[in-house]
C-alpha positions in Angstrom: 81.5 -69.7 20.8 79.7 -68.5 17.8 81.6 -67.6 14.5 80.2 -66.5 11.3 82.3 -67.8 8.4 81.9 -66.7 4.8 84.2 -66.5 1.7 84.6 -65.0 -1.7 82.7 -61.5 -1.2 84.5 -60.4 -4.5 83.7 -56.8 -3.9 80.0 -57.5 -3.6 79.1 -54.9 -0.9 75.4 -55.8 -0.8 76.1 -59.5 0.0 78.6 -58.5 2.7 76.1 -56.1 4.3 73.5 -58.7 4.1 75.6 -61.3 6.0 76.3 -58.7 8.7 72.6 -57.9 9.0 71.4 -61.4 9.0 73.6 -62.3 11.8 73.4 -59.4 14.0 70.8 -60.9 16.2 73.1 -63.9 16.9 75.8 -61.5 18.4 78.7 -63.7 17.0 81.9 -63.7 18.8 83.8 -63.5 15.6 83.4 -63.0 11.8 85.7 -65.0 9.6 86.4 -64.4 5.9 88.1 -67.1 3.9 89.6 -64.9 1.2 88.8 -62.9 -2.1 87.4 -59.8 -0.4 87.8 -58.2 -3.8 87.7 -58.9 -7.5 84.8 -59.0 -10.0 82.2 -56.6 -8.6 81.9 -52.9 -8.0 82.9 -52.0 -4.4 86.4 -53.2 -3.6 87.5 -50.4 -1.3 84.2 -50.3 0.5 84.4 -54.0 1.1 87.8 -53.7 2.4 86.7 -50.9 4.8 83.8 -53.1 6.0 86.0 -56.1 6.8 88.6 -54.0 8.6 86.0 -52.0 10.6 84.4 -55.1 11.8 87.8 -56.7 12.7 87.0 -59.7 10.6 89.6 -62.4 10.8 90.7 -62.9 7.2 92.8 -65.0 5.1 94.3 -64.0 1.6 92.6 -65.2 -1.6 94.2 -65.3 -5.0 92.2 -62.2 -6.1 93.4 -60.3 -3.1 96.8 -61.1 -3.8 96.7 -59.9 -7.4 94.7 -56.9 -6.7 97.4 -55.9 -4.1 99.8 -55.5 -7.1 102.2 -57.9 -5.6 101.4 -61.0 -7.7 100.6 -61.5 -11.4 97.2 -62.6 -12.6 98.3 -66.3 -13.6 95.5 -68.4 -14.9 93.0 -65.6 -14.8 90.5 -65.7 -17.7 89.9 -62.6 -19.7 87.0 -61.2 -17.7 88.9 -61.8 -14.3 91.9 -60.1 -15.9 90.0 -56.9 -16.6 88.2 -57.0 -13.4 91.4 -57.4 -11.3 93.0 -54.6 -13.2 90.1 -52.2 -12.6 90.1 -53.4 -8.9 93.7 -52.5 -8.5 93.2 -49.0 -9.6 90.2 -48.6 -7.4 91.8 -49.6 -4.3 93.8 -47.1 -2.1 97.5 -47.8 -1.5 96.5 -48.6 2.2 94.0 -51.2 1.3 96.4 -52.8 -1.3 99.0 -53.1 1.5 96.4 -54.7 3.9 95.5 -57.3 1.2 99.2 -58.0 0.5 99.8 -58.7 4.2 96.9 -61.0 4.8 97.9 -64.5 6.0 97.3 -67.5 4.0 96.1 -69.6 7.0 94.3 -68.7 10.3 93.2 -70.5 13.3 89.5 -69.9 13.9 89.3 -71.8 17.0 91.5 -74.4 18.7 91.8 -77.3 16.1 89.8 -75.3 13.5 91.8 -73.9 10.5 90.9 -71.4 7.9 92.3 -71.3 4.3 91.4 -70.1 1.0 91.9 -72.9 -1.4 93.3 -75.8 0.6 95.8 -76.8 3.3 98.4 -77.4 0.5 97.8 -74.4 -1.7 96.0 -71.1 -1.5 95.0 -71.6 -5.3 94.0 -75.3 -5.2 90.3 -76.1 -5.8 89.1 -78.9 -3.6 86.6 -80.2 -6.2 88.0 -83.8 -6.8 87.9 -86.7 -4.4 91.6 -87.1 -4.5 92.2 -83.5 -3.4 89.5 -83.8 -0.7 91.0 -87.1 0.7 94.5 -85.6 0.6 93.5 -82.6 2.5 91.7 -84.7 5.2 94.8 -86.8 5.6 96.9 -83.5 6.2 94.3 -82.3 8.7 94.6 -85.7 10.6 98.5 -85.5 10.5 98.3 -82.1 12.1 95.9 -83.3 14.7 93.3 -80.7 13.7 89.5 -81.3 13.7 88.2 -79.2 10.8 89.3 -76.8 8.1 87.2 -74.3 6.4 87.8 -73.3 2.8 86.5 -71.2 0.0 87.7 -70.7 -3.6 85.3 -73.0 -5.3 82.2 -70.7 -4.6 80.3 -73.9 -3.9 78.9 -75.1 -0.4 80.4 -78.4 0.6 81.1 -80.6 3.5 83.4 -83.6 3.7 84.4 -86.0 6.5 86.6 -88.9 7.0 85.0 -92.4 6.3 85.9 -96.0 5.7 85.9 -95.4 2.0 88.1 -92.3 2.4 85.7 -89.5 2.0 82.0 -89.0 3.0 80.0 -86.1 1.6 77.8 -84.5 4.2 74.5 -82.7 4.1 74.4 -79.1 3.2 72.2 -78.1 6.2 74.2 -78.7 9.4 77.4 -80.5 10.4 78.3 -81.6 13.9 82.1 -81.8 14.4 83.6 -84.4 16.5 87.1 -85.3 17.6 87.2 -88.8 16.1 87.4 -87.8 12.6 88.4 -84.7 10.4 86.1 -82.3 8.3 86.3 -80.0 5.5 83.7 -77.3 5.1 83.0 -74.7 2.4 80.5 -72.0 3.3 80.0 -71.2 -0.4 80.6 -68.0 -2.5 79.0 -65.2 -0.7 79.5 -62.6 -3.3 79.0 -64.9 -6.4 77.5 -68.3 -5.7 78.2 -70.9 -8.2 75.7 -73.6 -7.0 72.5 -71.9 -8.0 72.1 -70.0 -4.7 70.1 -66.7 -4.5 71.6 -64.7 -1.8 74.7 -64.7 0.1 75.6 -68.1 1.5 77.7 -68.4 4.9 78.1 -70.8 7.7 77.3 -70.1 11.5 79.7 -72.3 13.7 77.7 -72.6 16.9 79.9 -74.5 19.4 80.7 -77.7 17.4 77.7 -77.4 14.9 78.2 -75.7 11.6 74.8 -74.5 10.2 74.7 -73.5 6.6 72.7 -70.3 5.8 71.8 -68.0 3.3 71.4 -64.1 3.7 68.9 -62.7 1.2 69.5 -59.3 -0.4 68.6 -57.3 -3.6 71.1 -58.8 -5.9 69.7 -56.9 -8.8 71.2 -53.7 -7.4 74.7 -55.5 -7.3 74.0 -56.8 -11.0 73.1 -53.5 -12.3 76.2 -51.7 -10.7 78.7 -54.2 -12.3 76.8 -53.9 -15.6 78.1 -50.3 -15.9 81.7 -51.5 -15.7 83.3 -52.3 -19.0 83.7 -55.8 -18.3 80.6 -56.4 -16.1 77.8 -57.9 -18.3 78.8 -61.6 -18.0 79.4 -61.0 -14.2 75.9 -59.5 -13.7 74.3 -62.5 -15.5 76.3 -65.2 -13.4 75.0 -63.4 -10.2 71.4 -63.5 -11.4 71.7 -67.2 -12.3 73.9 -68.2 -9.3 76.7 -69.7 -11.3 
């Protein structure tokens, strides 16, 4: 089974289309989005349409929840606040309802889970060793093999080890039944680890391959610059931070 897994599109239509184009020849059995279809960039309604048309299996991100109008933008910075208010107004009622009803957790394949932030909390950032170790322990208790997560906009791969946590290479990871794994495909619409392009993971059987779909990010940057809050977001995209 081949599954394409991406996260944090954030209304970057060019990045989303690049992933679809880059993986067309692979003919994946399924596409999976780990949340935050919208927020920040210029094409929220179009991105929701693409995800729904492709029947992408999707979890709810924190920006999705707030853009739907059913949650408040708690802990959003000033730019994110302005962006999510603009996004809400750009979305159709139907798209807002769809975002509101997205699940917080999905099964990608038997023993493989998809979440936005972590197994404990949609809004948790898996950046600290303690948070990673705690989530690996939760996976083990559930009898699951792996969880794919997003939210941090940074590619990462972790596994159980004698020391508690082992960081793995961001190239390919082979899953196995004798230990648990946590994998982040990166921020497809706004990478924060200096990636130029749209990062994603191709899960081919038990092997997770980290890949990047290239596209004209300047087009996305110029579109968001035309929005009242967009200058900083354009620069972040250009710099990959």
